[in-house]
C-alpha positions as YAML, in Angstrom:
chain: A
units: angstrom
residues:
- id: 1
  name: MET
  ca: [34.89, 25.08, -13.15]
- id: 2
  name: TRP
  ca: [33.13, 23.21, -10.38]
- id: 3
  name: ARG
  ca: [29.77, 23.87, -12.05]
- id: 4
  name: ARG
  ca: [30.95, 22.11, -15.20]
- id: 5
  name: LEU
  ca: [32.26, 19.19, -13.21]
- id: 6
  name: LEU
  ca: [29.00, 18.96, -11.28]
- id: 7
  name: CYS
  ca: [26.91, 18.98, -14.47]
- id: 8
  name: PHE
  ca: [29.16, 16.31, -15.97]
- id: 9
  name: GLY
  ca: [28.83, 14.23, -12.81]
- id: 10
  name: ILE
  ca: [25.03, 14.44, -12.88]
- id: 11
  name: CYS
  ca: [24.88, 13.41, -16.56]
- id: 12
  name: PHE
  ca: [27.29, 10.55, -15.94]
- id: 13
  name: ALA
  ca: [25.27, 9.37, -12.95]
- id: 14
  name: LEU
  ca: [22.04, 9.46, -14.95]
- id: 15
  name: VAL
  ca: [23.54, 7.27, -17.68]
- id: 16
  name: ALA
  ca: [25.12, 4.96, -15.13]
- id: 17
  name: GLY
  ca: [21.83, 4.77, -13.25]
- id: 18
  name: VAL
  ca: [19.89, 3.65, -16.30]
- id: 19
  name: ARG
  ca: [22.53, 1.06, -17.17]
- id: 20
  name: ALA
  ca: [22.60, -0.25, -13.61]
- id: 21
  name: ALA
  ca: [18.81, -0.40, -13.54]
- id: 22
  name: MET
  ca: [18.73, -2.44, -16.74]
- id: 23
  name: ASN
  ca: [21.46, -4.84, -15.60]
- id: 24
  name: PRO
  ca: [19.85, -8.04, -14.23]
- id: 25
  name: ASP
  ca: [23.13, -9.03, -12.59]
- id: 26
  name: VAL
  ca: [22.94, -6.16, -10.09]
- id: 27
  name: LEU
  ca: [20.00, -7.73, -8.24]
- id: 28
  name: LYS
  ca: [19.91, -7.17, -4.51]
- id: 29
  name: VAL
  ca: [17.11, -7.42, -2.01]
- id: 30
  name: GLY
  ca: [15.47, -4.74, 0.12]
- id: 31
  name: GLY
  ca: [12.35, -3.26, 1.76]
- id: 32
  name: VAL
  ca: [8.64, -3.93, 1.29]
- id: 33
  name: TYR
  ca: [6.58, -1.93, -1.18]
- id: 34
  name: SER
  ca: [3.06, -2.07, -2.54]
- id: 35
  name: ILE
  ca: [1.84, -3.69, -5.74]
- id: 36
  name: GLY
  ca: [-1.30, -1.92, -6.91]
- id: 37
  name: GLU
  ca: [-4.33, -3.09, -8.86]
- id: 38
  name: GLN
  ca: [-3.48, -5.05, -12.00]
- id: 39
  name: HIS
  ca: [-5.29, -5.37, -15.33]
- id: 40
  name: GLY
  ca: [-5.69, -8.45, -17.49]
- id: 41
  name: PRO
  ca: [-5.10, -12.14, -16.68]
- id: 42
  name: VAL
  ca: [-2.15, -11.50, -14.35]
- id: 43
  name: LYS
  ca: [-0.50, -14.62, -12.97]
- id: 44
  name: ARG
  ca: [2.52, -13.20, -11.12]
- id: 45
  name: VAL
  ca: [4.05, -9.77, -10.44]
- id: 46
  name: ALA
  ca: [7.59, -9.21, -9.17]
- id: 47
  name: LEU
  ca: [8.47, -5.69, -8.05]
- id: 48
  name: GLU
  ca: [12.12, -4.67, -8.17]
- id: 49
  name: LYS
  ca: [13.77, -1.34, -7.42]
- id: 50
  name: VAL
  ca: [17.00, 0.60, -7.92]
- id: 51
  name: ARG
  ca: [17.62, 3.17, -5.19]
- id: 52
  name: PHE
  ca: [20.02, 6.14, -5.52]
- id: 53
  name: SER
  ca: [22.18, 7.96, -3.01]
- id: 54
  name: PHE
  ca: [23.40, 11.55, -3.39]
- id: 55
  name: PRO
  ca: [27.03, 12.14, -2.40]
- id: 56
  name: LEU
  ca: [27.72, 15.86, -2.93]
- id: 57
  name: GLY
  ca: [24.25, 16.13, -4.47]
- id: 58
  name: VAL
  ca: [25.11, 13.81, -7.37]
- id: 59
  name: PRO
  ca: [22.76, 10.82, -7.87]
- id: 60
  name: VAL
  ca: [24.64, 7.52, -7.79]
- id: 61
  name: PRO
  ca: [22.87, 4.13, -8.15]
- id: 62
  name: ARG
  ca: [23.27, 2.43, -4.78]
- id: 63
  name: THR
  ca: [21.65, -0.96, -5.07]
- id: 64
  name: ARG
  ca: [19.05, -2.99, -6.91]
- id: 65
  name: TYR
  ca: [16.74, -5.24, -4.93]
- id: 66
  name: ARG
  ca: [13.57, -7.24, -5.11]
- id: 67
  name: ALA
  ca: [10.85, -5.87, -2.87]
- id: 68
  name: LEU
  ca: [7.64, -7.82, -3.39]
- id: 69
  name: GLU
  ca: [6.12, -10.66, -5.39]
- id: 70
  name: ASN
  ca: [2.42, -11.50, -5.79]
- id: 71
  name: GLU
  ca: [0.70, -14.53, -7.31]
- id: 72
  name: TYR
  ca: [-2.95, -14.46, -8.48]
- id: 73
  name: ASP
  ca: [-5.57, -16.92, -9.67]
- id: 74
  name: ARG
  ca: [-7.53, -16.47, -12.90]
- id: 75
  name: LYS
  ca: [-10.17, -14.40, -11.09]
- id: 76
  name: GLY
  ca: [-7.54, -11.87, -10.08]
- id: 77
  name: GLN
  ca: [-7.66, -12.97, -6.44]
- id: 78
  name: LEU
  ca: [-4.42, -12.83, -4.48]
- id: 79
  name: LEU
  ca: [-3.10, -16.29, -3.60]
- id: 80
  name: LEU
  ca: [0.44, -15.64, -2.37]
- id: 81
  name: ARG
  ca: [2.51, -12.61, -1.43]
- id: 82
  name: MET
  ca: [6.22, -12.62, -0.72]
- id: 83
  name: SER
  ca: [7.96, -9.62, 0.83]
- id: 84
  name: TYR
  ca: [11.74, -9.42, 0.80]
- id: 85
  name: TYR
  ca: [13.70, -7.42, 3.34]
- id: 86
  name: GLY
  ca: [17.27, -6.52, 4.08]
- id: 87
  name: TYR
  ca: [19.73, -3.79, 3.19]
- id: 88
  name: GLU
  ca: [22.36, -4.23, 0.47]
- id: 89
  name: LYS
  ca: [21.82, -7.99, 0.71]
- id: 90
  name: GLN
  ca: [18.91, -10.29, 1.42]
- id: 91
  name: SER
  ca: [18.46, -11.00, 5.10]
- id: 92
  name: GLY
  ca: [15.13, -12.80, 4.81]
- id: 93
  name: TYR
  ca: [11.65, -12.81, 3.38]
- id: 94
  name: GLY
  ca: [8.07, -13.15, 4.54]
- id: 95
  name: THR
  ca: [5.24, -15.09, 2.92]
- id: 96
  name: TYR
  ca: [1.49, -14.54, 3.07]
- id: 97
  name: GLU
  ca: [-0.68, -17.31, 1.64]
- id: 98
  name: TYR
  ca: [-4.41, -16.74, 1.16]
- id: 99
  name: VAL
  ca: [-6.69, -19.77, 1.43]
- id: 100
  name: ARG
  ca: [-10.15, -19.20, -0.06]
- id: 101
  name: ASP
  ca: [-13.45, -21.06, 0.01]
- id: 102
  name: ALA
  ca: [-15.58, -22.03, -2.99]
- id: 103
  name: VAL
  ca: [-16.98, -18.51, -3.39]
- id: 104
  name: GLY
  ca: [-13.59, -16.80, -3.15]
- id: 105
  name: ARG
  ca: [-13.69, -15.56, 0.44]
- id: 106
  name: VAL
  ca: [-10.44, -15.63, 2.40]
- id: 107
  name: ILE
  ca: [-10.87, -18.18, 5.17]
- id: 108
  name: GLU
  ca: [-7.24, -18.33, 6.26]
- id: 109
  name: GLU
  ca: [-4.23, -16.05, 5.84]
- id: 110
  name: VAL
  ca: [-1.07, -18.02, 6.55]
- id: 111
  name: HIS
  ca: [2.00, -15.99, 7.57]
- id: 112
  name: GLY
  ca: [5.46, -17.49, 7.21]
- id: 113
  name: SER
  ca: [9.10, -16.61, 6.65]
- id: 114
  name: ASP
  ca: [12.35, -18.12, 5.44]
- id: 115
  name: SER
  ca: [12.90, -19.46, 8.98]
- id: 116
  name: PHE
  ca: [9.32, -20.53, 9.78]
- id: 117
  name: PRO
  ca: [7.19, -21.52, 6.75]
- id: 118
  name: ARG
  ca: [4.07, -21.36, 8.96]
- id: 119
  name: SER
  ca: [4.60, -18.85, 11.77]
- id: 120
  name: PHE
  ca: [0.93, -18.09, 12.43]
- id: 121
  name: SER
  ca: [-2.37, -17.71, 10.62]
- id: 122
  name: ILE
  ca: [-5.46, -15.51, 10.68]
- id: 123
  name: ARG
  ca: [-8.68, -17.54, 10.28]
- id: 124
  name: SER
  ca: [-11.90, -15.84, 9.19]
- id: 125
  name: THR
  ca: [-15.46, -16.92, 10.03]
- id: 126
  name: TYR
  ca: [-18.55, -15.76, 8.08]
- id: 127
  name: ASP
  ca: [-22.27, -15.70, 8.87]
- id: 128
  name: ASP
  ca: [-25.08, -16.92, 6.59]
- id: 129
  name: ASN
  ca: [-25.21, -13.50, 4.90]
- id: 130
  name: GLY
  ca: [-21.53, -13.67, 3.92]
- id: 131
  name: ASN
  ca: [-20.38, -11.12, 6.51]
- id: 132
  name: CYS
  ca: [-17.07, -11.76, 8.26]
- id: 133
  name: ILE
  ca: [-17.95, -11.98, 11.94]
- id: 134
  name: GLU
  ca: [-14.62, -13.03, 13.45]
- id: 135
  name: LYS
  ca: [-10.90, -13.24, 12.72]
- id: 136
  name: THR
  ca: [-8.82, -15.49, 14.95]
- id: 137
  name: GLY
  ca: [-5.03, -15.41, 15.23]
- id: 138
  name: VAL
  ca: [-3.52, -18.88, 15.71]
- id: 139
  name: ASN
  ca: [0.18, -19.63, 16.21]
- id: 140
  name: ASN
  ca: [2.06, -22.58, 14.73]
- id: 141
  name: GLN
  ca: [1.22, -24.64, 17.82]
- id: 142
  name: GLY
  ca: [-2.50, -24.16, 17.26]
- id: 143
  name: ASP
  ca: [-2.95, -21.75, 20.20]
- id: 144
  name: VAL
  ca: [-5.18, -18.69, 19.83]
- id: 145
  name: PHE
  ca: [-3.36, -15.41, 20.51]
- id: 146
  name: SER
  ca: [-5.83, -12.79, 19.26]
- id: 147
  name: ARG
  ca: [-9.44, -12.27, 18.16]
- id: 148
  name: GLN
  ca: [-11.22, -9.66, 16.12]
- id: 149
  name: ARG
  ca: [-15.02, -9.55, 16.16]
- id: 150
  name: PHE
  ca: [-17.42, -7.70, 13.87]
- id: 151
  name: ASP
  ca: [-21.06, -6.83, 14.64]
- id: 152
  name: TYR
  ca: [-23.63, -5.86, 11.99]
- id: 153
  name: ASP
  ca: [-26.97, -4.09, 11.99]
- id: 154
  name: ALA
  ca: [-30.21, -5.29, 10.38]
- id: 155
  name: HIS
  ca: [-29.06, -3.87, 7.02]
- id: 156
  name: GLY
  ca: [-25.86, -5.95, 7.03]
- id: 157
  name: ARG
  ca: [-23.59, -2.97, 7.77]
- id: 158
  name: CYS
  ca: [-20.69, -3.27, 10.17]
- id: 159
  name: ILE
  ca: [-21.31, -1.19, 13.29]
- id: 160
  name: VAL
  ca: [-18.67, -2.51, 15.73]
- id: 161
  name: ASP
  ca: [-15.10, -3.76, 15.21]
- id: 162
  name: LEU
  ca: [-13.54, -5.25, 18.37]
- id: 163
  name: ALA
  ca: [-9.85, -6.22, 18.69]
- id: 164
  name: MET
  ca: [-9.32, -8.58, 21.63]
- id: 165
  name: GLN
  ca: [-6.64, -10.61, 23.35]
- id: 166
  name: ARG
  ca: [-6.99, -14.37, 23.49]
- id: 167
  name: ASP
  ca: [-8.78, -14.16, 26.84]
- id: 168
  name: GLY
  ca: [-11.39, -11.80, 25.41]
- id: 169
  name: THR
  ca: [-9.96, -8.59, 26.89]
- id: 170
  name: VAL
  ca: [-10.79, -5.72, 24.55]
- id: 171
  name: GLN
  ca: [-7.76, -3.83, 23.23]
- id: 172
  name: ARG
  ca: [-9.42, -1.50, 20.73]
- id: 173
  name: THR
  ca: [-12.98, -0.71, 19.59]
- id: 174
  name: VAL
  ca: [-14.20, 0.99, 16.43]
- id: 175
  name: ARG
  ca: [-17.85, 2.02, 16.21]
- id: 176
  name: TYR
  ca: [-19.35, 2.99, 12.85]
- id: 177
  name: SER
  ca: [-22.28, 5.38, 12.33]
- id: 178
  name: TYR
  ca: [-24.41, 5.79, 9.20]
- id: 179
  name: GLU
  ca: [-26.29, 8.82, 7.96]
- id: 180
  name: ASP
  ca: [-29.53, 6.92, 7.42]
- id: 181
  name: ASP
  ca: [-30.92, 3.45, 6.71]
- id: 182
  name: GLU
  ca: [-30.11, 3.78, 3.00]
- id: 183
  name: ALA
  ca: [-26.45, 4.65, 3.46]
- id: 184
  name: ALA
  ca: [-24.09, 1.83, 2.47]
- id: 185
  name: LYS
  ca: [-20.93, 3.44, 3.86]
- id: 186
  name: PRO
  ca: [-20.29, 4.93, 7.32]
- id: 187
  name: SER
  ca: [-20.46, 8.66, 7.92]
- id: 188
  name: GLU
  ca: [-18.24, 8.35, 10.99]
- id: 189
  name: ALA
  ca: [-15.80, 5.93, 12.62]
- id: 190
  name: ALA
  ca: [-15.08, 6.43, 16.34]
- id: 191
  name: TYR
  ca: [-11.97, 4.79, 17.86]
- id: 192
  name: TYR
  ca: [-11.77, 3.82, 21.54]
- id: 193
  name: ASP
  ca: [-8.90, 2.42, 23.62]
- id: 194
  name: GLN
  ca: [-8.89, -0.61, 25.93]
- id: 195
  name: HIS
  ca: [-10.65, 1.45, 28.63]
- id: 196
  name: ASP
  ca: [-13.40, 2.47, 26.18]
- id: 197
  name: GLN
  ca: [-12.10, 6.03, 26.17]
- id: 198
  name: LEU
  ca: [-12.50, 7.95, 22.91]
- id: 199
  name: GLU
  ca: [-9.21, 8.45, 21.03]
- id: 200
  name: ARG
  ca: [-10.31, 9.99, 17.73]
- id: 201
  name: ARG
  ca: [-13.16, 10.28, 15.24]
- id: 202
  name: ILE
  ca: [-13.07, 10.21, 11.45]
- id: 203
  name: ALA
  ca: [-15.98, 11.84, 9.59]
- id: 204
  name: TYR
  ca: [-16.53, 10.84, 5.94]
- id: 205
  name: GLU
  ca: [-18.24, 12.58, 3.04]
- id: 206
  name: TYR
  ca: [-18.95, 10.84, -0.27]
- id: 207
  name: THR
  ca: [-19.54, 11.70, -3.90]
- id: 208
  name: ASP
  ca: [-22.79, 10.83, -5.68]
- id: 209
  name: THR
  ca: [-21.14, 7.61, -6.89]
- id: 210
  name: GLY
  ca: [-20.08, 6.55, -3.38]
- id: 211
  name: GLU
  ca: [-16.39, 7.50, -3.52]
- id: 212
  name: ILE
  ca: [-14.80, 9.18, -0.49]
- id: 213
  name: ALA
  ca: [-14.83, 12.94, -1.07]
- id: 214
  name: SER
  ca: [-13.27, 13.89, 2.27]
- id: 215
  name: ALA
  ca: [-12.17, 12.41, 5.58]
- id: 216
  name: THR
  ca: [-11.73, 14.64, 8.64]
- id: 217
  name: VAL
  ca: [-9.82, 13.32, 11.67]
- id: 218
  name: ARG
  ca: [-10.58, 14.86, 15.09]
- id: 219
  name: ASN
  ca: [-8.94, 14.03, 18.41]
- id: 220
  name: SER
  ca: [-10.77, 13.11, 21.62]
- id: 221
  name: VAL
  ca: [-11.69, 16.73, 22.39]
- id: 222
  name: GLY
  ca: [-12.92, 17.51, 18.88]
- id: 223
  name: ALA
  ca: [-9.94, 19.42, 17.48]
- id: 224
  name: VAL
  ca: [-9.17, 18.73, 13.80]
- id: 225
  name: GLU
  ca: [-5.91, 16.83, 13.34]
- id: 226
  name: SER
  ca: [-6.07, 16.39, 9.57]
- id: 227
  name: LYS
  ca: [-8.43, 16.59, 6.62]
- id: 228
  name: THR
  ca: [-8.06, 14.66, 3.37]
- id: 229
  name: THR
  ca: [-9.92, 15.78, 0.25]
- id: 230
  name: ASN
  ca: [-10.19, 13.72, -2.95]
- id: 231
  name: THR
  ca: [-10.98, 15.10, -6.40]
- id: 232
  name: TYR
  ca: [-12.39, 12.91, -9.19]
- id: 233
  name: ASP
  ca: [-12.88, 13.43, -12.92]
- id: 234
  name: ASP
  ca: [-16.17, 13.08, -14.81]
- id: 235
  name: GLU
  ca: [-15.62, 9.33, -15.12]
- id: 236
  name: GLY
  ca: [-15.20, 8.90, -11.38]
- id: 237
  name: ASP
  ca: [-11.43, 8.32, -11.46]
- id: 238
  name: LEU
  ca: [-9.31, 9.80, -8.67]
- id: 239
  name: VAL
  ca: [-7.14, 12.64, -9.97]
- id: 240
  name: ARG
  ca: [-5.91, 14.43, -6.84]
- id: 241
  name: THR
  ca: [-5.64, 13.94, -3.08]
- id: 242
  name: VAL
  ca: [-4.75, 16.68, -0.59]
- id: 243
  name: THR
  ca: [-4.17, 16.08, 3.12]
- id: 244
  name: LYS
  ca: [-3.77, 19.06, 5.45]
- id: 245
  name: ARG
  ca: [-2.29, 18.90, 8.95]
- id: 246
  name: GLY
  ca: [-2.30, 22.43, 10.30]
- id: 247
  name: GLN
  ca: [-0.29, 24.50, 7.82]
- id: 248
  name: GLY
  ca: [1.51, 21.40, 6.56]
- id: 249
  name: GLY
  ca: [0.47, 18.20, 4.84]
- id: 250
  name: TYR
  ca: [0.93, 16.50, 1.50]
- id: 251
  name: SER
  ca: [-0.73, 16.11, -1.87]
- id: 252
  name: SER
  ca: [-0.68, 13.65, -4.75]
- id: 253
  name: ARG
  ca: [-1.91, 13.60, -8.34]
- id: 254
  name: CYS
  ca: [-2.90, 10.54, -10.38]
- id: 255
  name: ASN
  ca: [-3.00, 9.83, -14.12]
- id: 256
  name: LYS
  ca: [-5.83, 8.15, -16.05]
- id: 257
  name: GLN
  ca: [-4.46, 4.73, -15.10]
- id: 258
  name: GLY
  ca: [-4.83, 5.58, -11.42]
- id: 259
  name: ASP
  ca: [-1.09, 5.69, -10.75]
- id: 260
  name: VAL
  ca: [0.44, 8.51, -8.70]
- id: 261
  name: VAL
  ca: [2.47, 10.81, -10.96]
- id: 262
  name: GLU
  ca: [3.27, 13.65, -8.56]
- id: 263
  name: THR
  ca: [3.55, 14.11, -4.80]
- id: 264
  name: ALA
  ca: [4.43, 17.05, -2.57]
- id: 265
  name: VAL
  ca: [5.13, 17.29, 1.17]
- id: 266
  name: TYR
  ca: [4.86, 20.55, 3.16]
- id: 267
  name: ASP
  ca: [6.17, 21.38, 6.63]
- id: 268
  name: ASN
  ca: [4.22, 23.04, 9.46]
- id: 269
  name: LYS
  ca: [4.90, 26.47, 7.96]
- id: 270
  name: GLY
  ca: [3.47, 25.49, 4.59]
- id: 271
  name: LYS
  ca: [6.90, 25.35, 2.93]
- id: 272
  name: LEU
  ca: [7.51, 22.70, 0.29]
- id: 273
  name: VAL
  ca: [9.87, 20.06, 1.70]
- id: 274
  name: VAL
  ca: [9.88, 17.30, -0.93]
- id: 275
  name: ARG
  ca: [8.40, 17.11, -4.39]
- id: 276
  name: SER
  ca: [8.54, 13.99, -6.54]
- id: 277
  name: VAL
  ca: [7.47, 13.18, -10.09]
- id: 278
  name: ARG
  ca: [6.94, 9.67, -11.47]
- id: 279
  name: VAL
  ca: [7.07, 8.68, -15.14]
- id: 280
  name: TYR
  ca: [5.63, 5.29, -16.14]
- id: 281
  name: THR
  ca: [5.99, 2.86, -19.03]
- id: 282
  name: TYR
  ca: [2.97, 0.61, -19.65]
- id: 283
  name: ASP
  ca: [2.43, -2.72, -21.38]
- id: 284
  name: GLU
  ca: [-0.45, -3.67, -23.69]
- id: 285
  name: HIS
  ca: [-2.69, -4.54, -20.70]
- id: 286
  name: GLY
  ca: [-2.31, -1.10, -19.14]
- id: 287
  name: ASN
  ca: [-0.04, -2.27, -16.30]
- id: 288
  name: TRP
  ca: [3.12, -0.30, -15.67]
- id: 289
  name: THR
  ca: [6.41, -2.11, -16.16]
- id: 290
  name: GLN
  ca: [8.86, 0.70, -15.40]
- id: 291
  name: CYS
  ca: [8.63, 3.77, -13.18]
- id: 292
  name: VAL
  ca: [11.23, 6.50, -12.82]
- id: 293
  name: GLU
  ca: [10.82, 8.68, -9.73]
- id: 294
  name: LEU
  ca: [12.53, 12.09, -9.60]
- id: 295
  name: ARG
  ca: [12.80, 14.10, -6.38]
- id: 296
  name: THR
  ca: [13.91, 17.58, -5.46]
- id: 297
  name: THR
  ca: [17.54, 17.56, -4.34]
- id: 298
  name: LEU
  ca: [19.52, 20.41, -2.77]
- id: 299
  name: LEU
  ca: [22.76, 20.95, -4.68]
- id: 300
  name: ILE
  ca: [25.88, 22.89, -3.82]
- id: 301
  name: GLY
  ca: [24.98, 26.56, -4.05]
- id: 302
  name: GLY
  ca: [21.50, 26.04, -2.59]
- id: 303
  name: LYS
  ca: [19.75, 25.16, -5.85]
- id: 304
  name: LEU
  ca: [16.88, 22.69, -5.98]
- id: 305
  name: ILE
  ca: [16.71, 20.40, -9.01]
- id: 306
  name: MET
  ca: [14.86, 17.17, -9.86]
- id: 307
  name: THR
  ca: [17.19, 14.17, -9.73]
- id: 308
  name: PRO
  ca: [16.63, 10.40, -9.94]
- id: 309
  name: TYR
  ca: [15.56, 8.91, -6.63]
- id: 310
  name: GLU
  ca: [14.38, 5.45, -7.60]
- id: 311
  name: PHE
  ca: [13.82, 3.20, -10.61]
- id: 312
  name: SER
  ca: [11.04, 0.60, -10.20]
- id: 313
  name: PHE
  ca: [10.26, -2.41, -12.36]
- id: 314
  name: GLN
  ca: [7.30, -4.75, -12.42]
- id: 315
  name: LYS
  ca: [7.99, -8.07, -14.10]
- id: 316
  name: ILE
  ca: [4.51, -9.32, -14.98]
- id: 317
  name: GLU
  ca: [3.58, -12.84, -16.07]
- id: 318
  name: TYR
  ca: [0.13, -13.41, -17.59]
- id: 319
  name: TYR
  ca: [-2.06, -16.48, -17.83]
- id: 320
  name: GLU
  ca: [-2.19, -18.04, -21.28]
- id: 321
  name: ASP
  ca: [-5.28, -19.83, -22.56]
- id: 322
  name: GLU
  ca: [-3.72, -23.22, -21.91]
- id: 323
  name: ASP
  ca: [-2.57, -22.32, -18.40]
- id: 324
  name: ALA
  ca: [-4.43, -23.89, -15.53]
- id: 325
  name: ALA
  ca: [-5.03, -21.51, -12.64]
- id: 326
  name: PRO
  ca: [-3.99, -22.66, -9.14]
- id: 327
  name: GLU
  ca: [-6.84, -24.22, -7.24]
- id: 328
  name: ALA
  ca: [-7.95, -22.80, -3.91]
- id: 329
  name: LYS
  ca: [-6.37, -24.73, -1.05]
- id: 330
  name: GLU
  ca: [-8.38, -26.17, 1.79]
- id: 331
  name: PRO
  ca: [-7.35, -25.10, 5.31]
- id: 332
  name: GLN
  ca: [-5.03, -27.41, 7.18]
...
């Protein structure tokens, strides 16, 4: 009897979940999530989600919330990002405004919130070759609180990344090595702490087209902490990523659009802990507008089944021919 009731409850929850997801009046605000690469003349993207809870293993729609909103210019460059946060109700939001120069480089990233429209900013300086040589953190009073400096070799490749306090004290150093003078991307990145003591190294291998084939992370004594391997199709599109940490790790698989369609997480004994599957709906530009994520859920009786975990929606607004793109703002 209880099996029938459980099956009925799951079916009812699925129907209720879809209806709740489609109901614009159930809008609530929550955590920050990523908006990926967009196609076409995108003007604005608003990411919204419906999250489920699982009382007695039955999926029940818990809340709908807005997570993130991006605004772009006609060149596809990010102008403004808003991240909403809170649980069950909006408790605030953060803003990130990108000020660019005439050639499209970010010269200032202005951080704000609902309480402080201009909390602080990160200002970027470039050399005559177009390389970013310094990023300076400035608070709303105009005082410098952090610096990040970049050094380049004769081939224009970054070889040192220094994170410093406002007085110039080094907090973290990254040194990049290259296989030879022709290499455009580093073969290794070595991370050092404020005392210039090695913390970890990351060794990179690349495909013939310059994509990352693998990245191996070693600690300060050379022991492997993790290794990530990427697999690409004949057209150079990423199809699978596997990261191993001892016997555990995780993997993901992408579709032709580059969106993740399946993920799996394994514990230190190599046992599958979580598996999720994502199903997308796309518009005429190839951007996804709806995503249903299913995850493994342990039901009464010890059975694992795929149940709804989250519904995601991207409301996308495109530039029309008569639309005028926002102009790049000059720094204050």
